[in-house]
C-alpha positions as CSV (number, residue, x, y, z in Angstrom):
1,X,33.7,54.0,132.0
2,X,37.1,52.2,131.5
3,X,40.1,54.1,132.4
4,X,42.5,54.9,129.7
5,X,45.6,53.0,129.3
6,X,48.7,54.6,131.2
7,X,51.5,55.8,129.0
8,X,54.7,53.6,129.2
9,X,56.9,54.8,132.0
10,X,60.9,54.4,132.3
11,X,61.9,51.1,134.4
12,X,62.0,51.2,138.2
13,X,65.3,52.6,139.9
14,X,65.7,48.9,141.3
15,X,65.9,47.7,137.6
16,X,68.1,50.4,136.8
17,X,70.5,49.6,139.7
18,X,70.5,46.0,138.9
19,X,71.9,46.5,135.2
20,X,75.6,46.2,135.8
21,X,75.4,43.3,138.2
22,X,73.2,41.4,135.8
23,X,75.4,42.2,133.0
24,X,78.5,40.8,134.8
25,X,76.3,37.6,135.5
26,X,75.7,37.3,131.7
27,X,79.4,37.3,131.0
28,X,80.2,35.0,133.9
29,X,77.8,32.5,133.0
30,X,78.5,32.2,129.2
31,X,80.6,29.0,129.4
32,X,77.7,27.1,130.3
33,X,76.1,27.6,126.9
34,X,78.9,26.9,124.7
35,X,77.3,23.5,123.5
36,X,74.0,25.2,122.8
37,X,75.8,27.9,120.8
38,X,77.7,25.3,118.8
39,X,74.5,23.6,117.8
40,X,73.1,26.7,116.3
41,X,71.6,26.4,112.9
42,X,74.0,27.0,110.0
43,X,73.9,30.2,107.9
44,X,73.6,30.6,104.2
45,X,76.2,33.3,103.6
46,X,73.9,36.2,103.3
47,X,75.2,39.7,104.3
48,X,74.3,40.9,107.8
49,X,75.1,44.3,109.1
50,X,75.2,45.0,112.9
51,X,74.2,48.4,114.2
52,X,75.6,49.3,117.9
53,X,73.7,51.0,120.5
54,X,74.0,54.5,121.8
55,X,77.6,55.6,122.5
56,X,78.8,52.2,121.4
57,X,80.9,51.1,118.3
58,X,81.4,47.8,116.5
59,X,83.6,46.7,119.3
60,X,80.3,46.1,121.4
61,X,79.0,43.7,118.7
62,X,82.3,41.6,118.6
63,X,81.0,38.6,120.1
64,X,77.7,38.6,117.9
65,X,79.7,39.2,114.8
66,X,82.2,36.4,115.5
67,X,79.1,34.0,116.3
68,X,77.5,34.9,113.0
69,X,80.6,34.5,111.0
70,X,81.0,31.1,112.3
71,X,77.7,30.2,111.5
72,X,78.4,31.0,107.9
73,X,77.0,34.6,107.5
74,X,78.8,37.5,106.0
75,X,78.4,39.6,109.2
76,X,80.0,42.8,109.6
77,X,80.0,46.0,111.5
78,X,78.6,49.3,110.3
79,X,82.1,51.0,110.3
80,X,81.0,54.3,111.6
81,X,82.6,54.4,114.9
82,X,80.6,55.3,117.9
83,X,76.7,55.8,117.7
84,X,75.9,59.3,118.4
85,X,72.8,59.0,116.3
86,X,72.4,61.6,113.6
87,X,75.7,63.1,114.4
88,X,77.0,59.6,113.2
89,X,74.8,58.4,110.5
90,X,73.7,61.7,109.0
91,X,70.5,63.5,108.3
92,X,68.0,60.5,107.5
93,X,70.8,58.2,107.9
94,X,72.4,59.1,104.6
95,X,76.0,58.1,105.7
96,X,75.0,54.8,106.7
97,X,72.7,54.2,103.6
98,X,75.7,55.1,101.5
99,X,77.6,52.2,103.3
100,X,74.6,49.9,102.7
101,X,74.5,50.7,99.2
102,X,77.9,49.4,98.8
103,X,77.3,46.1,100.6
104,X,74.1,45.4,98.8
105,X,75.4,46.1,95.5
106,X,78.3,43.3,96.1
107,X,76.1,40.8,98.0
108,X,72.4,41.5,97.8
109,X,69.9,43.1,100.1
110,X,71.2,43.1,103.7
111,X,69.9,41.8,107.0
112,X,70.1,44.6,109.7
113,X,70.5,43.6,113.2
114,X,70.4,46.7,115.6
115,X,71.0,46.8,119.3
116,X,69.0,49.5,121.3
117,X,69.3,52.8,119.2
118,X,71.1,50.8,116.6
119,X,67.7,49.1,116.1
120,X,65.8,52.3,115.6
121,X,68.2,53.4,112.9
122,X,67.7,50.0,111.2
123,X,64.2,50.8,111.0
124,X,64.7,54.1,109.9
125,X,67.0,53.0,107.0
126,X,64.6,50.1,106.0
127,X,61.7,52.4,105.7
128,X,63.6,54.8,103.6
129,X,65.3,52.2,101.3
130,X,63.6,49.0,101.7
131,X,65.3,47.6,98.5
132,X,68.5,47.5,100.3
133,X,67.1,45.5,103.2
134,X,66.0,41.9,103.3
135,X,65.2,41.6,107.0
136,X,65.3,43.7,110.2
137,X,66.0,42.2,113.8
138,X,66.1,44.7,116.8
139,X,67.2,44.0,120.1
140,X,66.2,45.9,123.0
141,X,65.2,48.9,120.8
142,X,62.5,51.2,122.1
143,X,61.0,52.0,118.6
144,X,57.4,51.8,119.7
145,X,56.8,54.4,122.2
146,X,58.1,57.8,123.6
147,X,61.7,58.3,124.1
148,X,61.1,59.4,127.7
149,X,59.9,56.0,128.7
150,X,63.8,55.1,129.2
151,X,66.3,55.8,132.0
152,X,68.8,57.3,129.1
153,X,66.6,60.0,127.4
154,X,68.7,62.7,128.9
155,X,71.9,61.1,127.8
156,X,70.5,60.5,124.2
157,X,69.6,64.3,124.0
158,X,72.9,65.5,125.2
159,X,74.9,63.1,123.1
160,X,73.0,63.3,119.9
161,X,71.8,66.9,119.9
162,X,68.2,66.0,119.3
163,X,65.1,66.5,121.5
164,X,62.3,64.4,121.9
165,X,59.8,67.3,121.8
166,X,61.4,68.7,118.4
167,X,58.5,68.2,115.9
168,X,60.9,66.9,113.1
169,X,62.2,64.4,115.7
170,X,58.8,63.5,116.6
171,X,57.6,63.1,113.2
172,X,60.6,60.9,112.3
173,X,60.0,58.5,115.4
174,X,56.4,58.2,114.4
175,X,57.3,57.0,110.8
176,X,60.2,54.5,112.3
177,X,57.3,52.7,114.4
178,X,55.2,52.2,111.3
179,X,55.1,48.5,110.0
180,X,58.0,47.5,107.8
181,X,57.6,45.8,104.3
182,X,60.1,43.2,105.1
183,X,60.4,40.4,107.9
184,X,60.9,42.0,111.2
185,X,61.6,40.6,114.6
186,X,62.0,42.4,117.9
187,X,63.7,40.7,120.8
188,X,63.0,42.4,124.1
189,X,62.9,42.1,128.0
190,X,60.3,43.5,130.2
191,X,62.9,43.4,133.0
192,X,65.1,45.7,131.0
193,X,66.6,48.4,133.5
194,X,67.2,51.1,131.0
195,X,64.2,51.1,128.5
196,X,60.7,50.0,128.8
197,X,60.2,46.6,127.4
198,X,57.0,47.2,126.2
199,X,57.9,49.8,123.7
200,X,60.5,47.5,122.3
201,X,58.1,45.5,120.3
202,X,54.6,45.8,118.7
203,X,51.8,43.6,117.3
204,X,53.3,44.3,113.5
205,X,56.4,42.1,114.0
206,X,57.4,38.8,115.3
207,X,58.2,39.2,119.1
208,X,60.6,37.3,121.2
209,X,60.6,37.9,124.8
210,X,63.7,37.2,126.9
211,X,64.8,37.9,130.4
212,X,67.7,40.3,130.4
213,X,69.3,43.5,131.4
214,X,69.8,46.0,128.7
215,X,73.5,46.3,129.3
216,X,75.4,43.2,127.7
217,X,72.1,42.1,125.9
218,X,73.9,41.7,122.6
219,X,76.3,39.0,124.2
220,X,73.6,36.8,125.9
221,X,73.6,33.3,124.5
222,X,69.7,33.2,124.4
223,X,69.8,36.4,122.1
224,X,72.4,34.9,119.9
225,X,70.5,31.7,119.6
226,X,67.3,33.5,119.1
227,X,68.9,35.5,116.3
228,X,70.4,32.3,114.8
229,X,66.7,30.7,114.7
230,X,65.3,33.8,113.1
231,X,67.9,33.9,110.4
232,X,67.4,30.4,109.6
233,X,63.6,30.9,109.6
234,X,63.2,28.4,112.4
235,X,60.0,28.9,114.6
236,X,61.2,29.9,118.2
């Protein structure tokens, strides 16, 4: 008899403790990658919206936004302040969808790039209004498993006012994890110290593995380069 697969668990305390030092090292090592970043494939001017992670605002995505703008994309933040989940985007992300409708009306369907919780919200929006979304890229977003397989689930519940055992939340999360009808890429790390890397991707989307902490993942040169190649439709 084969043993049943164990459910995913939160990263170890060792990985959790290493989060801040690893994030600092990411920033300190950034200058070594300037040439590679300068050689990233050019963009085509399409609209791109960046969605920040839990408790973060557009400021956290400043480096990524400037990088994509320099490549030629119409990259912008979500303009909703700090990400407090449904408290920020509204029921079923209605507030975010209203902003997306305006951008799509002016520039066409939008590519959504979401960091952590931002990626989960991006998938929610893409399921609800697929005609507004051309592509979804998630970065360290635990959309494919239980929210308790993270070291921040208590902070999530306190901040957003939602509980993972709420039937409505469980149903919504199950819907978010379903395959999307547009191109989808998940960038993830098995050495993530805040969320289990194995629930940040699944077999229904393109998967790009990196080696990274959770903190600061959105400014990592390898993440920026991976995103530029996905947007340019280059094979990784």
